C-alpha positions in Angstrom: 27.2 -33.8 58.6 30.1 -36.6 58.6 32.4 -34.2 57.3 32.1 -31.7 60.2 34.9 -31.5 62.9 34.0 -32.8 66.2 31.9 -30.5 68.3 30.6 -28.6 65.1 27.3 -27.8 64.5 25.4 -27.1 61.2 23.1 -24.1 61.5 21.0 -23.2 58.4 17.3 -21.7 58.1 15.1 -21.7 55.0 15.8 -17.9 54.5 19.3 -18.9 53.7 18.2 -21.5 51.5 16.0 -19.5 49.5 18.7 -16.6 49.2 21.0 -18.9 47.9 18.5 -20.5 45.4 17.6 -16.9 44.4 21.3 -16.2 43.7 21.7 -19.3 41.5 18.4 -19.3 39.9 16.8 -15.8 39.6 13.4 -15.7 37.8 12.8 -17.9 34.9 11.0 -16.1 31.9 7.3 -16.7 31.0 6.7 -19.2 28.5 6.9 -18.7 24.7 3.6 -18.2 22.8 2.0 -21.3 21.5 0.5 -19.5 18.5 3.4 -17.7 16.6 3.8 -17.2 12.8 5.5 -15.2 10.4 8.6 -13.8 12.3 11.4 -16.3 11.2 13.5 -13.6 9.5 13.2 -11.2 12.4 13.9 -13.8 14.9 16.9 -15.0 13.2 18.2 -11.5 13.0 17.8 -11.1 16.8 19.3 -14.2 17.7 22.4 -13.5 15.6 22.8 -10.1 17.4 22.3 -11.8 20.9 24.8 -14.3 20.2 27.1 -11.4 19.8 25.7 -9.8 23.1 24.6 -6.7 21.1 21.9 -4.7 23.0 18.6 -4.6 20.9 15.5 -2.6 20.9 12.4 -3.9 19.5 10.2 -1.0 18.7 6.5 -1.0 17.4 2.9 -0.3 18.0 0.8 -1.8 20.9 -0.3 -5.3 20.0 2.5 -5.4 17.0 3.9 -8.6 18.8 7.1 -7.2 20.6 6.6 -9.3 23.7 6.0 -12.3 21.7 8.9 -12.3 19.8 11.0 -11.5 22.7 9.9 -14.5 24.4 10.1 -16.8 21.4 13.8 -15.6 21.4 14.5 -16.2 25.0 13.2 -19.8 24.4 14.9 -20.5 21.2 17.5 -23.4 21.3 20.4 -21.3 20.3 19.7 -18.7 23.0 19.5 -21.6 25.7 22.8 -23.0 24.5 24.4 -19.6 24.7 23.1 -18.4 27.8 21.7 -21.3 29.5 19.7 -20.3 32.7 20.9 -17.0 32.4 17.7 -15.7 30.5 15.7 -13.3 32.1 12.7 -11.2 31.5 11.5 -8.2 33.4 8.0 -6.4 32.9 8.6 -2.6 33.2 4.9 -1.9 33.5 4.6 -3.8 36.6 6.2 -1.3 39.0 6.6 2.5 39.6 8.9 4.2 37.3 11.6 5.1 39.7 15.3 4.1 39.7 14.5 2.2 43.1 12.0 0.0 41.8 13.8 -0.8 38.6 17.0 -1.8 40.3 15.1 -3.8 43.1 13.2 -5.6 40.4 16.5 -6.0 38.5 18.4 -7.5 41.2 15.5 -10.1 42.1 14.9 -11.0 38.5 18.6 -11.7 37.8 19.1 -13.4 40.9 21.7 -11.0 42.2 20.2 -11.1 45.9 21.2 -7.6 46.6 18.5 -5.7 48.7 17.5 -2.3 47.7 20.5 -1.5 45.7 20.9 2.2 45.2 22.5 2.2 41.9 24.0 -0.2 39.3 27.4 -0.4 41.0 26.3 -2.7 43.6 25.0 -4.9 40.9 27.8 -4.7 38.5 29.9 -7.5 39.9 27.2 -9.9 39.7 26.1 -9.0 36.0 29.7 -9.1 35.1 30.2 -12.4 36.5 28.5 -14.4 33.8 26.9 -13.7 30.3 23.2 -13.1 30.4 20.3 -11.8 28.4 18.0 -9.6 30.1 14.5 -8.3 28.3 13.1 -5.2 29.4 9.4 -5.6 28.3 7.2 -2.7 27.9 10.1 -0.4 28.6 8.1 2.6 27.5 6.6 2.6 31.1 10.2 3.6 32.5 11.9 5.4 29.4 9.3 8.0 28.7 11.2 10.9 28.5 8.4 13.1 30.3 8.4 10.8 33.3 9.4 12.1 36.6 12.6 10.2 36.9 13.3 9.6 33.3 16.8 10.8 33.3 18.1 8.5 36.0 16.3 5.6 34.6 17.6 6.2 30.9 21.3 6.2 32.7 20.7 3.0 34.4 19.4 1.1 31.1 22.2 3.0 29.1 24.8 1.6 31.5 23.2 -1.8 31.4 23.2 -2.1 27.9 27.1 -1.2 28.1 28.0 -4.2 30.2 30.0 -6.7 28.0 28.5 -9.6 29.5 24.6 -8.7 29.2 22.7 -8.8 26.0 20.0 -6.1 26.8 16.7 -6.6 24.9 14.2 -3.7 25.2 10.6 -3.8 23.8 8.8 -0.4 23.7 6.4 1.7 22.0 8.7 4.6 22.4 11.8 4.8 20.1 14.0 6.8 22.6 16.2 4.2 23.7 20.0 4.1 24.3 21.9 4.7 20.8 24.1 1.6 21.7 20.9 -0.7 20.9 20.6 -2.1 17.6 17.0 -0.9 16.8 14.7 -3.2 14.9 11.3 -1.9 14.0 8.6 -4.6 14.4 6.5 -5.0 11.2 2.9 -6.2 10.7 2.6 -9.8 9.7 2.5 -11.1 6.5 -0.8 -12.3 4.8 0.0 -15.8 5.2 1.1 -15.8 8.7 -2.1 -13.4 9.6 -4.3 -16.0 8.1 -2.3 -19.0 10.0 -2.6 -17.1 13.2 -6.5 -16.4 12.6 -7.4 -20.1 11.8 -5.3 -21.6 14.5 -7.3 -19.6 17.0 -10.8 -19.7 15.1 -10.5 -23.6 14.3 -12.5 -23.2 11.2 -10.7 -25.2 8.6 -12.2 -23.6 5.6 -10.3 -20.4 4.1 -12.6 -17.7 2.9 -12.4 -14.7 0.9 -14.5 -13.0 3.6 -11.8 -13.4 6.2 -9.1 -12.5 4.0 -10.8 -9.1 3.5 -11.2 -8.1 7.1 -7.6 -9.3 7.7 -6.3 -7.0 5.1 -8.6 -4.2 6.6 -6.9 -4.9 10.1 -3.5 -4.3 8.2 -2.5 -7.9 9.5 -2.1 -6.3 12.9 -1.2 -9.2 15.3 -3.3 -8.3 18.3 -6.3 -7.3 16.3 -6.3 -10.6 14.4 -5.9 -12.5 17.7 -8.7 -10.5 19.4 -10.9 -11.1 16.2 -10.4 -14.7 16.2 -10.9 -15.2 19.9 -14.1 -13.5 19.9 -15.5 -15.3 16.8 -14.2 -18.6 18.4 -15.9 -17.9 21.9 -19.2 -16.9 20.2 -19.0 -19.8 17.7 -19.7 -17.4 14.9 -20.0 -18.5 11.4 -18.1 -16.6 8.7 -21.2 -14.8 7.6 -21.9 -13.8 11.0 -18.4 -12.6 11.7 -18.5 -10.7 8.5 -21.8 -9.1 9.5 -20.3 -8.1 13.0 -17.1 -6.7 11.5 -19.2 -4.5 9.0 -21.4 -3.3 11.7 -19.0 -2.7 14.7 -15.7 -2.5 13.0 -12.8 -2.4 15.6 -15.4 -2.3 18.4 -15.9 -6.1 18.1 -12.2 -6.7 19.3 -13.0 -7.3 22.9 -13.0 -10.5 24.6 -15.1 -12.0 27.5 -11.9 -11.7 29.6 -11.7 -7.8 28.9 -8.7 -7.8 26.6 -9.5 -5.3 24.2 -7.7 -3.1 21.2 -9.0 0.1 22.9 -7.4 -0.8 26.1 -4.2 -1.4 24.2 -4.5 2.0 22.6 -5.6 4.1 25.5 -2.3 2.9 27.5 -0.1 4.6 24.8 -2.4 7.9 25.3 -1.9 7.6 28.9 1.8 8.1 28.7 3.2 11.5 30.1 5.0 12.1 26.4 1.4 12.2 25.1 -0.4 14.1 27.8 2.5 16.7 27.5 1.4 17.3 23.9 -1.8 18.9 24.8 -5.4 18.6 23.6 -4.4 19.1 19.9 -2.8 15.8 19.8 -5.9 13.7 20.1 -7.5 15.8 17.5 -4.6 15.5 15.1 -4.8 11.6 15.5 -8.5 11.8 14.4 -7.4 13.8 11.4 -4.8 11.6 10.6 -6.9 8.6 11.1 -9.6 10.2 8.5 -7.5 10.4 5.7 -6.5 7.1 4.1 -3.2 8.8 2.9 -2.5 10.3 6.4 -0.8 13.7 6.6 1.6 14.7 4.0 4.6 16.3 5.7 4.9 18.9 2.9 1.6 20.3 3.4 1.0 20.1 7.2 1.8 23.9 7.4 -1.5 24.9 5.4 -3.4 21.6 6.5 -3.0 22.6 10.2 -2.2 26.4 10.4 -4.1 26.6 13.7 -1.7 24.0 15.5 1.5 26.2 16.3 3.4 22.9 17.5 2.4 20.9 14.8 5.7 19.5 13.6 6.7 18.7 17.4 3.4 16.9 17.7 3.9 14.9 14.6 7.3 13.8 15.6 6.2 12.8 19.2 3.3 10.7 17.6 5.9 8.7 15.6 8.3 8.4 18.8 5.3 6.9 20.4 4.3 4.6 17.8 0.9 5.8 17.3 1.8 6.8 13.6 4.7 6.1 11.3 6.4 7.8 8.5 5.8 6.2 4.9 6.8 7.9 1.7 6.6 11.3 2.9 3.3 11.1 5.0 2.6 10.5 8.4 0.0 7.4 8.8 -1.0 4.7 11.0 -2.1 1.2 11.2 -5.7 0.4 10.1 -7.0 -0.7 13.7 -5.6 2.5 15.1 -7.2 4.5 12.3 -10.4 2.8 12.9 -10.2 3.7 16.5 -9.3 7.4 16.4 -11.3 8.4 13.3 -14.0 10.6 14.1 -17.5 8.7 13.9 -19.3 12.2 13.0 -16.7 14.1 11.0 -18.6 17.2 11.5 -18.0 16.8 15.3 -14.2 17.3 14.7 -13.6 20.9 14.8 -10.0 20.4 13.6 -11.3 18.1 10.7 -13.7 20.6 9.7 -11.0 23.7 9.6 -8.8 21.0 7.5 -11.6 20.5 5.1 -11.8 24.2 4.4 -8.2 24.6 3.9 -8.3 21.7 1.3 -11.4 23.4 -0.2 -9.5 26.6 -0.5 -6.6 25.0 -2.1 -8.8 23.3 -4.7 -10.6 26.6 -5.7 -7.4 27.7 -7.6 -7.9 27.5 -11.2 -5.5 25.3 -12.8 -4.1 25.5 -16.4 -0.7 25.6 -17.8 1.0 28.8 -18.1 -1.2 30.5 -15.4 -0.2 31.4 -11.7 -0.4 28.7 -9.3 -0.5 25.8 -11.9 2.6 24.2 -10.5 1.6 24.6 -6.9 -1.6 22.7 -7.4 0.7 19.6 -8.0 0.2 18.9 -4.6 -2.9 17.1 -5.5 -0.6 14.2 -6.9 0.2 13.1 -3.3 -3.2 13.9 -1.8 -5.7 13.0 -4.4 -6.9 9.8 -2.4 -7.4 12.0 0.7 -9.4 14.6 -1.2 -11.6 12.2 -2.9 -12.3 10.4 0.7 -12.9 13.9 1.9 -15.5 14.6 -0.7 -17.1 11.3 -0.6 -17.9 11.7 3.1 -19.0 15.2 3.2 -21.2 14.5 0.0 -22.9 11.7 2.0 -23.3 14.0 5.0 -25.0 16.9 2.8 -25.5 16.1 -0.6 -27.2 19.5 -1.3 -24.0 21.5 -0.5 -22.9 23.8 -3.5 -19.6 24.2 -1.9 -18.9 20.6 -1.7 -20.0 20.0 -5.3 -18.3 22.9 -6.7 -15.0 21.7 -5.0 -15.7 18.3 -6.3 -15.6 19.6 -10.2 -12.4 21.5 -9.0 -10.8 18.5 -7.8 -11.6 16.5 -11.1 -9.7 19.4 -12.9 -6.8 19.3 -10.7 -6.7 15.8 -11.5 -6.9 15.9 -15.2 -3.8 18.2 -15.4 -2.0 16.4 -12.6 -2.8 13.0 -12.1 -4.9 11.4 -14.9 -7.3 8.8 -13.5 -10.9 8.2 -12.9 -12.7 8.9 -9.7 -15.0 6.8 -7.6 -17.4 9.8 -7.1 -18.9 9.2 -10.8 -22.0 7.5 -9.7 -22.7 10.3 -7.0 -22.3 12.9 -9.6 -24.6 11.4 -11.9 -27.0 10.5 -9.3 -27.4 14.3 -8.2 -30.5 16.1 -9.5 -30.6 17.7 -12.8 -31.5 21.1 -11.5 -28.7 20.9 -9.1 -26.6 24.2 -10.0 -23.5 22.5 -9.9 -24.4 19.0 -11.8 -23.5 20.3 -15.4 -19.9 21.4 -14.3 -19.5 18.1 -12.3 -20.7 16.0 -15.6 -18.4 18.2 -17.8 -15.2 17.5 -15.6 -16.2 14.0 -15.1 -16.3 13.6 -18.7 -12.7 15.2 -19.4 -11.5 12.4 -16.9 -12.8 9.9 -19.1 -11.1 11.7 -22.2 -7.7 11.5 -20.3 -7.8 7.9 -20.0 -9.1 7.4 -23.4 -12.6 6.3 -22.9 -14.3 8.3 -25.6 -17.5 6.6 -25.4 -18.1 7.7 -21.7 -16.7 11.2 -22.5 -19.3 11.8 -25.3 -22.3 10.4 -23.1 -21.4 12.7 -20.2 -20.8 15.8 -22.6 -24.3 15.2 -24.0 -26.0 15.1 -20.6 -23.9 18.3 -19.4 -25.0 19.9 -22.9 -28.5 19.3 -22.4 -28.6 20.8 -18.7 -26.7 24.0 -20.0 -29.2 24.6 -23.0 -32.1 24.2 -20.3 -30.4 27.1 -18.5 -29.7 29.0 -21.8 -26.1 29.5 -20.7 -24.8 30.3 -24.5 -21.1 30.3 -22.9 -21.2 26.9 -21.4 -23.1 25.6 -24.2 -20.3 26.7 -26.8 -17.7 25.0 -24.4 -19.5 21.7 -24.0 -20.0 21.7 -28.0 -16.4 22.3 -28.7 -15.5 19.4 -26.5 -18.5 17.1 -27.8 -17.2 18.0 -31.4 -13.8 16.6 -30.0 -15.4 13.4 -28.7 -17.1 12.7 -31.9 -13.7 13.3 -33.7 -12.2 10.6 -31.4 -15.1 8.5 -32.5 -14.3 8.9 -36.1 -17.7 10.9 -36.5 -16.2 13.8 -38.3 -19.3 15.1 -40.0 -21.2 15.4 -36.8 -18.1 16.6 -34.9 -17.6 19.6 -37.7 -21.4 20.6 -37.2 -20.7 21.0 -33.6 -17.6 22.9 -33.9 -19.1 25.2 -36.1 -22.2 26.0 -34.1 -19.8 26.7 -31.1 -17.8 28.9 -33.3 -20.8 30.9 -34.2 -21.8 31.4 -30.5 -18.4 32.6 -29.6 -18.7 35.0 -32.5 -22.0 36.3 -31.3 -20.5 36.7 -27.8 -17.5 38.6 -29.5 -15.0 36.0 -27.6 -12.2 36.0 -29.8 -10.3 33.5 -27.7 -13.3 31.0 -27.7 -13.4 31.4 -31.5 -9.6 30.4 -31.7 -9.9 27.3 -29.6 -13.0 26.3 -31.8 -11.2 27.0 -35.1 -8.4 24.9 -33.7 -10.8 22.1 -32.9 -12.4 22.5 -36.3 -8.9 22.1 -38.0 -8.5 18.9 -36.4 -11.9 17.5 -37.6 -11.4 18.8 -41.2 -7.9 17.2 -41.2 -9.0 13.9 -40.2 -12.1 14.2 -42.6 -9.5 14.7 -45.4 -10.1 18.3 -46.0 -6.5 19.5 -45.5 -6.6 22.9 -47.0 -9.7 23.9 -45.2 -7.8 22.5 -42.0 -4.9 24.5 -42.7 -6.8 27.7 -43.1 -8.8 26.8 -39.7 -5.6 26.3 -38.0 -3.7 29.8 -39.1 -7.2 31.5 -38.3 -6.7 30.0 -34.8 -3.4 31.3 -34.5 -4.2 34.8 -36.0 -7.2 35.3 -33.8 -5.3 35.9 -30.6 -1.8 37.3 -29.4 0.8 34.7 -28.8 1.8 36.0 -25.4 -0.8 34.9 -23.1 -2.1 32.3 -25.3 1.0 30.1 -25.7 -0.9 27.0 -25.0 -3.3 27.3 -27.9 -0.3 28.4 -30.3 1.6 25.6 -29.1 -1.0 23.1 -30.1 -1.8 24.8 -33.4 1.7 24.3 -34.6 1.5 20.7 -33.8 -1.5 20.6 -35.7 -0.1 22.3 -38.7 2.8 19.8 -38.5 0.2 17.0 -38.7 -1.4 18.8 -41.6 1.6 19.3 -43.5 2.9 15.6 -42.7 -0.6 14.2 -44.3 0.1 16.6 -47.4 3.7 15.0 -47.6 5.4 18.4 -46.9 8.1 16.9 -44.7 10.3 19.9 -43.9 7.2 22.3 -43.0 5.9 19.5 -40.8 9.3 19.2 -38.9 9.3 23.2 -38.6 5.9 23.3 -37.0 6.5 20.2 -34.7 9.7 21.9 -33.5 8.3 25.3 -33.0 5.5 23.8 -30.8 8.2 21.9 -29.1 10.2 25.0 -28.3 7.1 26.8 -26.9 6.2 23.8 -24.5 10.0 23.4 -23.6 10.2 27.0 -22.3 7.2 26.6 -20.1 8.0 22.9 -19.1 4.7 21.6 -20.3 5.3 17.9 -20.0 2.1 17.1 -21.9 2.9 19.1 -25.0 6.4 18.3 -25.0 5.2 14.5 -25.2 3.0 15.1 -27.9 5.6 16.9 -30.0 8.3 14.3 -29.5 5.5 11.6 -30.2 4.6 13.4 -33.4 8.3 13.6 -34.6 8.8 9.9 -33.7 5.8 8.8 -35.7 7.2 10.9 -38.7 10.6 9.2 -38.6 8.9 5.7 -37.9 6.9 6.2 -41.2 10.5 7.1 -43.2 12.3 4.2 -41.4 14.7 6.3 -39.7 14.7 4.0 -36.5 17.6 5.9 -34.6 15.8 9.3 -34.8 12.4 7.6 -33.8 14.1 6.1 -30.9 15.5 9.2 -29.8 12.0 11.0 -29.7 10.4 8.3 -28.1 12.8 8.1 -25.1 12.4 11.9 -24.9 8.6 11.3 -25.0 8.7 8.9 -22.1 10.8 11.5 -19.8 7.7 13.7 -20.3 5.1 11.4 -19.1 5.0 12.8 -15.4 2.3 11.2 -13.4 0.6 10.3 -16.8 0.2 6.4 -17.1 -2.0 6.7 -20.3 0.9 8.6 -22.2 3.4 6.3 -20.9 1.4 3.4 -22.1 1.4 4.7 -25.5 5.2 5.6 -25.6 5.7 1.9 -24.5 3.3 0.7 -27.5 5.3 3.1 -29.7 8.9 1.6 -28.5 7.3 -2.0 -28.9 6.5 -1.1 -32.6 9.8 0.1 -33.3 11.4 -3.1 -32.0 8.9 -5.1 -34.0 10.1 -3.3 -37.1 13.5 -3.9 -36.2 13.2 -7.8 -35.7 13.8 -7.7 -32.3 10.9 -9.4 -31.2 11.7 -10.4 -27.5 12.2 -6.7 -26.6 9.0 -5.7 -28.6 7.2 -8.4 -26.6 8.4 -7.3 -23.3 7.7 -3.5 -24.1 4.0 -4.2 -25.2 3.1 -6.3 -22.4 4.3 -3.5 -20.1 1.7 -1.4 -22.3 -1.0 -4.0 -22.0 -0.7 -3.8 -18.0 -1.3 0.0 -18.0 -4.2 -0.1 -20.4 -5.8 -2.8 -18.3 -5.6 -0.7 -15.4 -6.7 2.4 -17.0 -9.8 0.5 -18.8 -8.6 2.0 -22.0 -10.2 -1.0 -24.4 -9.2 0.1 -27.7 -5.8 0.9 -26.8 -5.6 -2.5 -25.1 -7.0 -4.1 -28.3 -4.4 -2.4 -30.4 -1.7 -3.7 -28.0 -3.2 -7.1 -28.1 -3.1 -7.1 -32.1 0.5 -6.1 -32.1 1.4 -9.0 -29.4 -0.4 -11.4 -31.7 1.9 -10.2 -34.5 5.1 -10.3 -32.2 4.1 -13.9 -31.3 3.5 -15.0 -34.9 6.7 -13.6 -36.0 8.6 -15.3 -33.0 7.0 -18.5 -34.3 7.6 -18.1 -37.9 11.0 -16.6 -37.2 10.5 -13.9 -39.6 8.9 -10.7 -39.8 5.4 -10.5 -41.5 4.9 -8.1 -44.5 2.2 -6.3 -42.5 1.5 -2.6 -42.4 0.1 -2.6 -38.9 -0.7 0.9 -38.3 -3.5 1.9 -40.6 -5.2 -1.3 -39.6 -4.9 -0.5 -35.6 -6.3 3.2 -36.4 -9.4 1.7 -37.7 -9.6 -0.8 -35.1 -9.3 1.4 -32.4 -12.0 3.7 -33.8 -14.4 0.9 -34.3 -13.6 -0.7 -30.5 -14.1 2.4 -28.6 -12.5 5.3 -30.4 -9.3 6.1 -28.2 -6.9 6.3 -31.1 -7.7 10.0 -31.4 -5.7 10.9 -28.1 -2.7 9.5 -29.8 -2.8 11.9 -32.6 -4.0 14.9 -30.6 
């Protein structure tokens, strides 16, 4: 007042004061989260972009932590230093999705002080006058492409991000953001960060494996972990009570007393115009994707969902909405979302039931190398866990269904050829009543899976059970088939005499039935047994009989195997040239059909022959060739590594040998191949002893290992056959 000229008056109202303050201050952002772990790398990346005034988009599913990350960045010391008080936070889900409301809210939050701006032009002078960072939180509310004013709003946001003075940060579930934005996908928490978050809220200081297990099942999803810890804290649950509640209610337990729920977050995504535009099939498709542990494989969706005409578009939109995401060629979703969408009663989902029928139809195709449809059946490699889960669930629903059990047998046959592993369905198969028509075939296929992973004892036990059931049914053809494989099992266990008797019985049944192909396969089996029993001439005669019983065309697989068998016979006789000729003949047949298994076997036999002769370069070349044919076959890969380790060992390259044998040990441990594992451990002990002594011991390893393998479990048979 003292500075006013005489006669002047000072007239000012509180409205003017508030307007002035608003222009200066705008709205301060909400405080940062108190509990916040495991985002250091992402925070550092965002801060670096913000310091360069680069527009940023944080994209992720609901509850993944986008808002918490944005607020943490806004309150970071480096951001405060860079932008001062010009740090703004605008919640886009708190006003109608219109250009008018967006511009008005932007003016108020930033402190521009312009009433009802018609476009960004009127705000541009203020926004360009100083550097500022503006967060548009929950921007999916205004950026949904199917919204009524989507085009105009998108234009405003795009122009805002182009201002050189504005660092725009968008958080959204929808990935349709301006292309100028540096888009960062927000991942789940690390295991450690998930644990820190849970225990900070739960306030129970004793770490527990029970909690670890639940957090893993929640996919370390931040909101789900926060809700679970809050519910447990409010109710003062013990860890045992928490575990019981989780096992009984799953994600239904994620609901606090203040009505914060996972369901509300998920349903918010489903309420978006983009999702609503997809039609009724979208919700059903989410349920099917949720049901399958591996989600929907993109290569197979055409036959998995043939009734949905716009399936590709729906799947794309589900990813844009962050309800699903792409991983290794599949459309999958986070575990909490999967648990929410998964049909509680699978039979109540029409789309899931139709999808089941499509899977069953695909599995009914007979698979055998060289036959039509064999290569196409390789789809099982990427969908085996889905199929196993599907069978497991529907077996639990209807354990008497012949259709389901027949499909189960087909599934194991597919696995045997394309992805050798055991199945979790074993106990259910053995628990099926003996008079069920599908049980012997399921036992038979299960036994052959044990054969492929080298467990000869289980192979024989299951075959013995299947043989009993087929004899009770007086099914001679199936009895002969099981007898042939049972002779194979006894051969692997070193019980050659018993195996010869079973092969001869199977041969007689096939002769009585007039089945020349069956006679040929039994003769081949008998030849292997005779060979290992030391009856080399009889083995040679049986092998040639097998070849002569059937024409080569149409029986190439059998003929290929017989040539390799003859190679082994001549190798045992010391007739080297004949052995190599038969090995290479078998290899040529296998190569012409691209049969990886048979090519592996032939290269392996040639490698062993050259190893015996000390021709290490030739042996190494065939080992490398063998490795190249271990497609989806961990067991054979393990054996190839074991051979490579043996080669290094013989060449005194002990460090290389140890590294390779440890890789083989890891594979055998996962497969449960006990005898192969023990053989590798014996080689490892020899390598360690050689390293310690600094010299190669004069020990002939292989014959000792063969005896050991037979005595331990009988898996060395597979290496030879």
